[in-house]
C-alpha positions as CSV (number, residue, x, y, z in Angstrom):
1,V,18.5,15.1,0.5
2,A,16.9,11.9,-0.9
3,S,19.8,9.6,0.3
4,S,19.6,11.2,3.8
5,F,15.9,10.7,3.8
6,Q,16.3,7.0,2.8
7,T,19.0,6.4,5.4
8,S,17.0,8.1,8.2
9,C,13.8,6.1,7.3
10,M,15.7,2.8,7.2
11,V,17.3,3.4,10.6
12,L,14.1,4.4,12.2
13,V,12.0,1.6,10.7
14,K,14.5,-0.9,12.1
15,A,15.1,0.7,15.5
16,L,11.7,1.9,16.6
17,P,8.9,-0.2,18.0
18,L,5.7,-0.3,15.8
19,S,3.9,1.9,18.4
20,A,6.5,4.7,17.9
21,L,6.4,4.7,14.1
22,F,3.2,6.8,13.7
23,P,4.9,10.2,13.5
24,L,7.5,9.0,11.0
25,L,4.8,7.4,8.8
26,D,2.8,10.6,8.8
27,L,5.7,12.7,7.6
28,W,6.7,9.9,5.1
29,R,3.2,9.8,3.7
30,L,3.6,13.5,2.7
31,A,7.1,13.0,1.5
32,T,6.0,10.4,-1.1
33,L,4.3,13.2,-2.9
34,E,7.8,14.5,-3.8
35,P,9.1,12.3,-6.7
36,S,12.8,12.2,-5.5
37,L,11.7,11.2,-2.0
38,A,9.2,8.7,-3.3
39,S,12.0,7.0,-5.2
40,A,14.2,7.0,-2.1
41,S,11.4,5.4,-0.1
42,V,11.5,2.0,-1.9
43,G,14.1,0.3,0.4
44,P,12.8,1.6,3.7
45,L,9.2,1.0,2.8
46,S,10.0,-2.6,1.8
47,A,11.6,-3.2,5.2
48,L,8.6,-1.7,6.9
49,L,6.1,-3.8,4.9
50,N,8.1,-7.0,5.7
51,R,8.0,-6.1,9.4
52,V,4.3,-5.1,9.6
53,S,3.0,-7.9,7.4
54,Q,4.2,-10.4,9.9
55,T,2.5,-8.6,12.8
56,T,-0.4,-6.7,11.4
57,A,-2.8,-7.8,14.1
58,A,-0.4,-6.6,16.8
59,A,0.3,-3.2,15.2
60,P,-1.3,-0.3,17.0
61,R,-4.3,1.3,15.3
62,P,-2.6,4.7,14.7
63,T,0.3,3.0,13.1
64,L,-1.9,0.9,10.8
65,L,-4.1,3.8,9.8
66,T,-1.0,5.9,8.9
67,L,0.7,3.0,7.1
68,L,-2.4,2.5,5.0
69,R,-2.5,6.2,4.2
70,L,1.2,6.0,3.3
71,L,0.5,3.0,1.0
72,S,-2.4,4.8,-0.6
73,N,-0.2,7.8,-1.5
74,A,2.6,5.4,-2.6
75,L,0.4,3.6,-5.0
76,G,-0.4,6.9,-6.6
77,S,3.3,7.5,-7.3
78,A,4.9,5.7,-10.2
79,P,8.3,5.4,-8.5
80,L,6.7,3.5,-5.6
81,A,3.7,1.7,-7.1
82,R,5.7,-0.6,-9.4
83,P,8.0,-2.0,-6.8
84,L,5.2,-2.2,-4.3
85,L,2.9,-4.2,-6.6
86,T,5.7,-6.4,-8.1
87,E,8.6,-6.9,-5.7
88,K,6.7,-6.4,-2.4
89,K,3.3,-7.7,-3.6
90,S,3.1,-10.4,-1.0
91,S,3.7,-8.0,1.9
92,V,1.3,-5.4,0.5
93,T,-1.3,-8.2,0.0
94,A,-0.9,-9.6,3.5
95,I,-1.4,-6.2,5.1
96,L,-4.3,-5.3,2.7
97,V,-6.3,-8.5,3.2
98,Q,-5.9,-8.3,7.0
99,T,-6.9,-4.6,7.2
100,L,-9.8,-4.9,4.8
101,L,-11.2,-7.4,7.4
102,Y,-10.0,-5.5,10.5
103,Q,-12.4,-4.8,13.4
104,D,-12.0,-1.0,13.3
105,K,-14.0,0.8,10.7
106,L,-11.5,3.6,10.0
107,V,-8.8,1.0,9.3
108,R,-11.1,-0.8,6.9
109,V,-11.8,2.5,5.1
110,A,-8.1,3.2,4.8
111,A,-7.5,-0.3,3.5
112,A,-10.3,0.2,0.9
113,S,-8.4,3.3,-0.4
114,V,-5.3,1.2,-0.8
115,A,-7.3,-1.5,-2.7
116,F,-8.8,1.2,-4.9
117,N,-5.4,2.7,-5.7
118,A,-3.9,-0.8,-6.5
119,A,-6.9,-1.4,-8.8
120,A,-6.4,2.0,-10.4
121,W,-2.7,1.1,-11.1
122,V,-3.7,-2.1,-12.8
123,Q,-6.4,-0.3,-14.8
124,R,-4.0,2.5,-16.0
125,G,-1.7,-0.1,-17.5
126,R,-4.5,-1.9,-19.2
127,V,-6.0,1.2,-20.7
128,A,-2.5,2.3,-21.9
129,R,-2.1,-1.0,-23.7
130,L,-5.6,-0.7,-25.3
131,R,-4.4,2.7,-26.6
132,G,-1.4,1.1,-28.1
133,E,1.1,2.6,-25.6
134,S,4.0,0.2,-24.9
135,E,4.9,1.9,-21.6
136,P,2.1,3.7,-19.7
137,N,2.8,7.4,-19.4
138,K,1.4,8.0,-16.0
139,G,2.4,4.6,-14.5
140,G,0.4,1.4,-14.6
141,I,1.0,-2.3,-14.7
142,R,2.8,-3.7,-17.6
143,E,1.5,-6.8,-19.3
144,D,4.4,-8.9,-18.0
145,E,3.6,-7.9,-14.4
146,E,-0.1,-9.0,-14.5
147,D,-0.9,-11.7,-11.9
148,S,-4.4,-13.1,-12.1
149,E,-4.0,-15.1,-8.9
150,W,-3.2,-11.9,-7.0
151,E,-6.2,-10.1,-8.6
152,V,-8.5,-12.9,-7.4
153,E,-7.0,-12.8,-3.9
154,I,-7.6,-9.0,-3.7
155,V,-11.1,-9.2,-5.2
156,S,-12.0,-12.0,-2.8
157,A,-10.9,-9.9,0.2
158,V,-12.8,-6.9,-1.1
159,V,-16.0,-9.0,-1.6
160,E,-15.7,-10.5,1.8
161,A,-15.2,-7.0,3.3
162,I,-18.3,-5.7,1.5
163,E,-20.3,-8.7,2.8
164,R,-19.1,-8.1,6.3
165,E,-20.0,-4.4,6.0
166,G,-23.5,-5.3,4.9
167,E,-23.9,-7.5,8.0
168,S,-22.3,-4.9,10.4
169,E,-24.3,-3.1,13.0
170,E,-22.3,0.1,12.1
171,T,-23.8,0.1,8.6
172,G,-27.1,-1.5,9.2
């Protein structure tokens, strides 16, 4: 089942226009809750992130919202979080920074969930190390995966997003 899922997702990610990916992403978001399907999602999700990170501004709102919800679920899954925050970090970061500063409020809220889950992944690893665990039980960043420049970039985007929210007519 997992290999069929992986193949199907890869074919659809490559073949469909961004505007037609919404239904796939919605099902995929739920599929990541199943560990075997989450593990099978690494390749197709990497291809999707590469594609969207180059055209985030042009991606339709439903696609962005569902992709961010998929990423939020994925960052809660150990089989997906590690490759997303190590191997695909630049694509995840590009999408996250652009969507934290996006004009649509719901997209910004979904991006904030992704940022929170990324921060939680980092924190889980740090707490595990403080407890003397060499490998975090429930996932989390390893010491050799830490990247202070990336953390500064994410924190800067979050701070800018918060400043913009404070100035926004929607929140004022």
